[in-house]
C-alpha positions as a LaTeX table, in Angstrom:
\begin{tabular}{lrrr}
\hline
Residue & $x$ (\AA) & $y$ (\AA) & $z$ (\AA) \\
\hline
Met1 & 85.44 & 187.70 & 144.34 \\
Ala2 & 84.02 & 189.95 & 141.62 \\
Ile3 & 81.57 & 191.56 & 144.03 \\
Ala4 & 84.35 & 192.22 & 146.54 \\
Val5 & 86.45 & 193.86 & 143.81 \\
Arg6 & 83.54 & 196.09 & 142.79 \\
Asp7 & 82.97 & 197.08 & 146.41 \\
Leu8 & 86.64 & 197.87 & 147.06 \\
Ser9 & 86.96 & 199.84 & 143.82 \\
Gly10 & 84.82 & 202.55 & 145.37 \\
Gln11 & 87.58 & 203.18 & 147.92 \\
Ile12 & 90.93 & 202.24 & 146.32 \\
Asp13 & 92.47 & 201.85 & 142.86 \\
Ser14 & 92.11 & 198.49 & 141.11 \\
Arg15 & 95.93 & 198.18 & 140.93 \\
Met16 & 96.09 & 198.32 & 144.71 \\
Ile17 & 93.30 & 195.75 & 144.99 \\
Val18 & 95.38 & 193.30 & 142.92 \\
Leu19 & 98.45 & 193.93 & 145.07 \\
Leu20 & 96.55 & 193.50 & 148.35 \\
Arg21 & 94.94 & 190.27 & 147.20 \\
Ser22 & 98.17 & 188.72 & 145.91 \\
Gly23 & 100.32 & 190.04 & 148.76 \\
Ile24 & 98.04 & 188.82 & 151.55 \\
Ser25 & 97.54 & 185.48 & 149.78 \\
Thr26 & 101.31 & 185.06 & 149.49 \\
Gly27 & 101.78 & 185.79 & 153.17 \\
Leu28 & 99.10 & 183.29 & 154.20 \\
Ile29 & 100.55 & 180.54 & 152.00 \\
Val30 & 104.07 & 181.16 & 153.34 \\
Leu31 & 102.69 & 180.92 & 156.89 \\
Ala32 & 100.94 & 177.64 & 156.04 \\
Leu33 & 104.14 & 176.27 & 154.51 \\
Leu34 & 106.07 & 177.12 & 157.67 \\
Leu35 & 103.48 & 175.44 & 159.89 \\
Phe36 & 102.75 & 172.28 & 157.88 \\
Val37 & 105.62 & 170.04 & 156.77 \\
Arg38 & 103.41 & 167.91 & 154.50 \\
Leu39 & 102.31 & 170.97 & 152.58 \\
Arg40 & 105.92 & 172.08 & 152.24 \\
Arg41 & 106.90 & 168.72 & 150.79 \\
Arg42 & 104.22 & 169.03 & 148.11 \\
Leu43 & 105.71 & 172.29 & 146.86 \\
Arg44 & 107.77 & 171.75 & 143.70 \\
Phe45 & 108.65 & 173.72 & 140.60 \\
Ser46 & 109.87 & 171.30 & 137.94 \\
Gln47 & 109.37 & 173.89 & 135.19 \\
Pro48 & 110.24 & 177.27 & 136.73 \\
Tyr49 & 110.21 & 179.05 & 133.36 \\
His50 & 106.62 & 177.90 & 132.72 \\
His51 & 105.61 & 178.99 & 136.23 \\
Leu52 & 107.10 & 182.42 & 135.52 \\
Ile53 & 105.27 & 182.82 & 132.20 \\
Arg54 & 101.95 & 181.59 & 133.60 \\
Gly55 & 102.26 & 183.81 & 136.68 \\
Thr56 & 102.98 & 186.88 & 134.57 \\
Leu57 & 100.00 & 186.14 & 132.34 \\
Ile58 & 97.74 & 185.76 & 135.38 \\
Ala59 & 99.09 & 189.01 & 136.86 \\
Ala60 & 98.33 & 190.94 & 133.66 \\
Ser61 & 94.94 & 189.25 & 133.26 \\
Thr62 & 94.01 & 190.06 & 136.87 \\
His63 & 94.94 & 193.74 & 136.52 \\
Leu64 & 92.89 & 194.09 & 133.35 \\
Gly65 & 90.03 & 192.08 & 134.81 \\
Phe66 & 89.82 & 194.06 & 138.07 \\
Phe67 & 89.91 & 197.33 & 136.12 \\
Ala68 & 87.03 & 196.12 & 133.95 \\
Ile69 & 85.01 & 195.02 & 136.99 \\
Ala70 & 85.49 & 198.47 & 138.53 \\
Asn71 & 84.31 & 200.28 & 135.39 \\
Leu72 & 81.67 & 198.11 & 133.71 \\
Pro73 & 78.29 & 196.65 & 134.69 \\
Met74 & 78.91 & 193.34 & 136.42 \\
Ala75 & 76.89 & 191.22 & 133.99 \\
Thr76 & 78.60 & 192.76 & 130.95 \\
Val77 & 82.14 & 192.15 & 132.19 \\
Thr78 & 81.25 & 188.60 & 133.29 \\
Val79 & 79.93 & 187.72 & 129.84 \\
Leu80 & 83.06 & 189.11 & 128.17 \\
Phe81 & 85.18 & 186.99 & 130.52 \\
Phe82 & 83.34 & 183.95 & 129.15 \\
Leu83 & 85.27 & 184.38 & 125.90 \\
Ala84 & 88.29 & 182.76 & 127.60 \\
Pro85 & 87.43 & 179.19 & 126.42 \\
Ile86 & 86.96 & 180.49 & 122.87 \\
Trp87 & 90.32 & 182.26 & 123.05 \\
Ala88 & 91.82 & 179.02 & 124.39 \\
Thr89 & 90.61 & 177.13 & 121.31 \\
Val90 & 92.08 & 179.76 & 118.98 \\
Leu91 & 95.37 & 179.72 & 120.87 \\
Ala92 & 95.52 & 175.92 & 120.75 \\
Val93 & 95.49 & 176.17 & 116.96 \\
Ile94 & 98.19 & 178.85 & 116.90 \\
Ile95 & 100.49 & 177.54 & 119.63 \\
His96 & 99.93 & 173.77 & 119.65 \\
Lys97 & 99.01 & 173.43 & 115.95 \\
Glu98 & 95.80 & 171.61 & 116.86 \\
Arg99 & 93.41 & 170.86 & 114.02 \\
Val100 & 90.02 & 172.55 & 114.26 \\
Gly101 & 87.23 & 171.48 & 111.96 \\
Pro102 & 84.71 & 173.73 & 110.22 \\
Arg103 & 82.11 & 173.26 & 112.97 \\
Arg104 & 84.36 & 174.60 & 115.69 \\
Ile105 & 85.58 & 177.40 & 113.43 \\
Ala106 & 81.94 & 178.37 & 112.93 \\
Ala107 & 81.35 & 178.25 & 116.71 \\
Ile108 & 84.40 & 180.45 & 117.33 \\
Thr109 & 83.16 & 182.95 & 114.75 \\
Val110 & 79.70 & 182.98 & 116.33 \\
Gly111 & 81.24 & 183.49 & 119.78 \\
Phe112 & 83.17 & 186.54 & 118.67 \\
Gly113 & 79.99 & 187.75 & 116.98 \\
Gly114 & 78.36 & 187.66 & 120.42 \\
Ala115 & 81.19 & 189.82 & 121.75 \\
Leu116 & 80.55 & 192.34 & 118.97 \\
Val117 & 76.87 & 192.47 & 119.97 \\
Ile118 & 77.96 & 193.51 & 123.47 \\
Leu119 & 80.72 & 195.85 & 122.30 \\
Arg120 & 78.46 & 197.59 & 119.76 \\
Pro121 & 81.38 & 199.23 & 117.91 \\
Gly122 & 80.41 & 202.59 & 116.48 \\
Phe123 & 77.48 & 203.06 & 118.88 \\
Gly124 & 77.24 & 205.46 & 121.83 \\
Ser125 & 76.96 & 202.78 & 124.54 \\
Tyr126 & 80.43 & 201.40 & 123.80 \\
Glu127 & 82.88 & 201.57 & 126.71 \\
Pro128 & 86.70 & 201.33 & 126.26 \\
Ala129 & 86.82 & 199.12 & 129.38 \\
Met130 & 85.07 & 196.42 & 127.32 \\
Leu131 & 88.28 & 195.98 & 125.31 \\
Val132 & 90.15 & 195.68 & 128.61 \\
Ala133 & 87.81 & 192.83 & 129.62 \\
Leu134 & 88.49 & 191.13 & 126.26 \\
Gly135 & 92.22 & 191.45 & 126.84 \\
Ser136 & 91.84 & 189.95 & 130.31 \\
Ser137 & 89.95 & 186.93 & 128.95 \\
Met138 & 92.58 & 186.35 & 126.25 \\
Leu139 & 95.49 & 186.45 & 128.70 \\
Phe140 & 93.61 & 184.19 & 131.10 \\
Ala141 & 93.06 & 181.76 & 128.23 \\
Leu142 & 96.81 & 181.70 & 127.61 \\
Ala143 & 97.39 & 180.92 & 131.29 \\
Leu144 & 94.64 & 178.30 & 131.15 \\
Thr145 & 96.44 & 176.41 & 128.39 \\
Met146 & 99.43 & 176.07 & 130.72 \\
Ser147 & 97.51 & 175.23 & 133.91 \\
Arg148 & 96.74 & 171.56 & 133.20 \\
Gly149 & 100.34 & 170.59 & 132.51 \\
Leu150 & 101.77 & 172.46 & 135.50 \\
Ala151 & 99.11 & 171.17 & 137.89 \\
Gln152 & 99.67 & 167.57 & 136.79 \\
Lys153 & 103.44 & 167.82 & 137.26 \\
Asp154 & 103.77 & 170.10 & 140.28 \\
Gly155 & 100.33 & 170.09 & 141.91 \\
Ala156 & 97.64 & 172.72 & 142.41 \\
Val157 & 99.28 & 174.32 & 145.47 \\
Ser158 & 102.55 & 174.94 & 143.61 \\
Ala159 & 100.74 & 176.37 & 140.58 \\
Tyr160 & 98.65 & 178.68 & 142.75 \\
Phe161 & 101.58 & 179.74 & 144.95 \\
Ser162 & 103.75 & 180.72 & 141.99 \\
Ser163 & 100.89 & 182.71 & 140.45 \\
Val164 & 100.18 & 184.83 & 143.56 \\
Val165 & 103.88 & 185.47 & 144.28 \\
Ile166 & 104.56 & 186.58 & 140.71 \\
Thr167 & 101.38 & 188.68 & 140.69 \\
Ala168 & 102.50 & 190.44 & 143.88 \\
Leu169 & 105.96 & 191.14 & 142.43 \\
Val170 & 104.58 & 192.39 & 139.10 \\
Ser171 & 101.93 & 194.53 & 140.81 \\
Ser172 & 104.20 & 196.36 & 143.25 \\
Pro173 & 105.59 & 199.03 & 140.86 \\
Phe174 & 102.17 & 199.62 & 139.29 \\
Ala175 & 100.42 & 199.99 & 142.66 \\
Trp176 & 103.12 & 202.21 & 144.19 \\
Pro177 & 101.61 & 205.54 & 142.97 \\
Val178 & 98.19 & 204.60 & 144.41 \\
Met179 & 99.36 & 202.92 & 147.62 \\
Glu180 & 96.46 & 202.93 & 150.10 \\
Val181 & 94.32 & 200.47 & 152.04 \\
Pro182 & 90.61 & 200.41 & 152.95 \\
Thr183 & 90.06 & 202.14 & 156.28 \\
Asp184 & 86.47 & 201.27 & 157.24 \\
Thr185 & 84.83 & 198.02 & 158.34 \\
Arg186 & 83.07 & 197.44 & 155.03 \\
Gly187 & 86.31 & 197.79 & 153.09 \\
Gly188 & 88.13 & 195.44 & 155.46 \\
Phe189 & 85.38 & 192.84 & 155.14 \\
Ala190 & 85.39 & 193.14 & 151.35 \\
Leu191 & 89.17 & 192.61 & 151.35 \\
Leu192 & 88.77 & 189.50 & 153.51 \\
Val193 & 86.13 & 188.14 & 151.13 \\
Leu194 & 88.38 & 188.92 & 148.16 \\
Val195 & 91.36 & 187.02 & 149.60 \\
Val196 & 89.37 & 183.97 & 150.68 \\
Ala197 & 87.20 & 183.79 & 147.56 \\
Gly198 & 90.21 & 184.41 & 145.31 \\
Ala199 & 92.21 & 181.60 & 146.93 \\
Val200 & 89.33 & 179.12 & 146.78 \\
Arg201 & 88.53 & 180.05 & 143.19 \\
Gly202 & 92.20 & 179.85 & 142.11 \\
Leu203 & 92.77 & 176.40 & 143.63 \\
Ala204 & 89.37 & 175.13 & 142.49 \\
Asp205 & 89.98 & 176.24 & 138.90 \\
Ile206 & 93.33 & 174.45 & 138.78 \\
Glu207 & 91.93 & 171.24 & 140.27 \\
Ala208 & 88.82 & 171.34 & 138.08 \\
Tyr209 & 90.73 & 171.63 & 134.82 \\
Arg210 & 93.27 & 169.11 & 136.08 \\
His211 & 90.63 & 166.38 & 136.51 \\
Gly212 & 87.49 & 167.46 & 134.65 \\
Glu213 & 86.39 & 167.70 & 131.04 \\
Ala214 & 85.52 & 171.13 & 129.66 \\
Ser215 & 82.09 & 169.85 & 128.56 \\
Ile216 & 81.23 & 169.18 & 132.23 \\
Leu217 & 82.83 & 172.32 & 133.64 \\
Ala218 & 81.42 & 174.87 & 131.19 \\
Pro219 & 77.74 & 174.64 & 132.26 \\
Ile220 & 78.79 & 174.95 & 135.92 \\
Thr221 & 80.94 & 177.99 & 135.10 \\
Tyr222 & 77.98 & 179.78 & 133.54 \\
Leu223 & 76.17 & 179.74 & 136.88 \\
Arg224 & 78.54 & 182.60 & 137.72 \\
Leu225 & 76.61 & 184.90 & 135.39 \\
Val226 & 73.35 & 184.19 & 137.19 \\
Leu227 & 74.89 & 184.70 & 140.64 \\
Ile228 & 76.78 & 187.88 & 139.74 \\
Ala229 & 73.87 & 189.43 & 137.82 \\
Thr230 & 71.53 & 188.72 & 140.74 \\
Ala231 & 73.97 & 190.20 & 143.26 \\
Ala232 & 74.59 & 193.25 & 141.06 \\
Tyr233 & 70.84 & 193.87 & 140.82 \\
Phe234 & 70.30 & 193.84 & 144.59 \\
Leu235 & 73.57 & 195.52 & 145.61 \\
Tyr236 & 74.11 & 198.07 & 142.84 \\
Asn237 & 70.71 & 198.26 & 141.10 \\
Glu238 & 72.27 & 197.07 & 137.83 \\
Val239 & 70.02 & 195.54 & 135.18 \\
Pro240 & 71.66 & 193.88 & 132.14 \\
Asp241 & 70.67 & 195.59 & 128.89 \\
Ser242 & 69.30 & 193.69 & 125.89 \\
Ala243 & 72.64 & 193.69 & 124.02 \\
Thr244 & 74.37 & 192.04 & 127.00 \\
Leu245 & 71.67 & 189.38 & 127.29 \\
Ile246 & 71.71 & 188.61 & 123.55 \\
Gly247 & 75.52 & 188.53 & 123.52 \\
Ala248 & 75.49 & 186.23 & 126.57 \\
Val249 & 73.23 & 183.72 & 124.84 \\
Ile250 & 75.44 & 183.75 & 121.71 \\
Ile251 & 78.77 & 183.42 & 123.57 \\
Ile252 & 77.53 & 180.74 & 125.98 \\
Ser253 & 75.98 & 178.73 & 123.14 \\
Ala254 & 79.20 & 178.88 & 121.10 \\
Thr255 & 81.39 & 177.95 & 124.08 \\
Leu256 & 79.18 & 175.02 & 125.06 \\
Tyr257 & 79.24 & 173.72 & 121.49 \\
Ile258 & 83.05 & 173.88 & 121.40 \\
Ala259 & 83.28 & 172.06 & 124.76 \\
Leu260 & 80.85 & 169.33 & 123.69 \\
Arg261 & 82.56 & 168.95 & 120.32 \\
Glu262 & 85.97 & 168.52 & 121.96 \\
Ala263 & 84.54 & 165.95 & 124.36 \\
Arg264 & 83.09 & 163.91 & 121.46 \\
Leu265 & 86.39 & 163.99 & 119.59 \\
Arg266 & 88.13 & 162.48 & 122.62 \\
Leu267 & 85.80 & 159.48 & 122.63 \\
Pro268 & 87.38 & 156.24 & 121.29 \\
\hline
\end{tabular}
């Protein structure tokens, strides 16, 4: 999905990319609902207000994330997105009043230290889009805290459907000034990849966090960095700099520690 966004950003604005992805995804889901009665029966919205909040958060996170992908090296933006689990831990303390011990506080601090290594505030290599990527990861973390409850009550299809519909509605006024579509074969193929990969990723994320423990999911998630960095090297000749690599090690280590610590605390 990230590679398709980067490819499309050379032709159209990131706001339009978000609208195309969410709009086409909405149309395909509506078509599937019309064709398959069983799928239609699974659609339910027991907490419409929560669906609305989560969908708006995902819309904002997606806009910020796609803008960052279009304007930053792929490895750098991917690493900054990895702060989402750390944000989720911080938000759990603020919103749900969860107790966090000194070890996890230390891990959170170390994780944000890794972000500072990448951001390099005060140095010439700093890019404003890095802050946009941080904002995207924080908003996604907020949505993530709501995903498990909604998926358990209403199902993954309902949670995904509400998110793409709300994203399409929110995106329309922002994309209106830059309304255009890719016109060549490469752009059309990239759009197809974006829609398919985005749908699979969205549903898979919801199902994964519905059934799986974070300690199991986190190591699998970090494979994304390897895949994206490899693709960026061959497709765009991008090589991660030393600050990105050091920051990646710090953030991933801190996130894994938090996930493992939470898993141990759940043991009887």
